[in-house]
C-alpha positions in Angstrom: -37.3 23.1 10.8 -37.6 19.6 9.5 -35.9 20.6 6.3 -32.9 21.8 8.2 -32.6 18.6 10.1 -32.9 16.5 6.9 -30.3 18.7 5.2 -27.9 18.3 8.2 -28.3 14.5 8.1 -27.6 14.5 4.4 -24.5 16.7 4.9 -23.2 14.5 7.7 -23.8 11.3 5.6 -22.0 12.8 2.6 -19.1 14.0 4.6 -18.7 10.6 6.3 -18.8 8.8 3.0 -16.2 11.1 1.6 -13.8 10.7 4.5 -14.2 6.9 4.4 -13.4 7.0 0.7 -10.3 9.0 1.3 -9.2 6.6 4.1 -9.6 3.6 1.8 -7.7 5.3 -1.0 -4.9 6.2 1.4 -4.7 2.6 2.6 -4.5 1.3 -1.0 -1.7 3.8 -1.8 0.2 2.7 1.3 0.1 -0.9 0.2 0.9 -0.3 -3.4 4.1 -1.9 -4.5 4.4 -4.0 -1.4 4.3 -7.4 -3.1 6.8 -10.2 -2.7 9.5 -10.6 -5.3 8.2 -12.4 -8.4 10.1 -15.3 -10.0 11.6 -13.1 -12.7 13.1 -10.8 -10.1 14.5 -13.7 -8.2 16.2 -15.0 -11.4 17.7 -11.5 -11.9 19.2 -11.7 -8.4 20.6 -15.2 -9.0 22.0 -14.1 -12.3 23.8 -11.2 -10.6 25.4 -13.6 -8.1 23.2 -13.0 -5.1 21.7 -15.7 -2.9 18.0 -15.2 -3.7 16.6 -18.0 -1.5 13.9 -16.9 0.9 15.5 -16.0 4.2 19.0 -15.5 2.9 20.9 -12.4 4.0 21.1 -10.9 0.5 17.4 -11.2 0.1 16.6 -9.8 3.5 18.8 -6.8 2.9 17.2 -6.1 -0.4 13.7 -6.5 1.0 14.6 -4.2 3.9 15.9 -1.6 1.5 12.7 -1.8 -0.7 10.5 -1.3 2.4 12.3 2.0 3.1 11.7 3.4 -0.4 8.9 6.0 -0.7 5.8 4.6 -2.3 4.6 7.7 -4.1 
């Protein structure tokens, strides 16, 4: 009887740990690629004739488009 209880506790602990790991991994994938533009990317925008200053309409449109892209 005690063996069954210990086995059940081990199974619940392992399942909880596995689900927590999956949740952390999913959160990491959701945030992947969600970093601000780096200086090299800003220079490319400026070279293409866009206003790359923070808060400019061109940059806001670009960042809105990037947020809509799938992350996978």
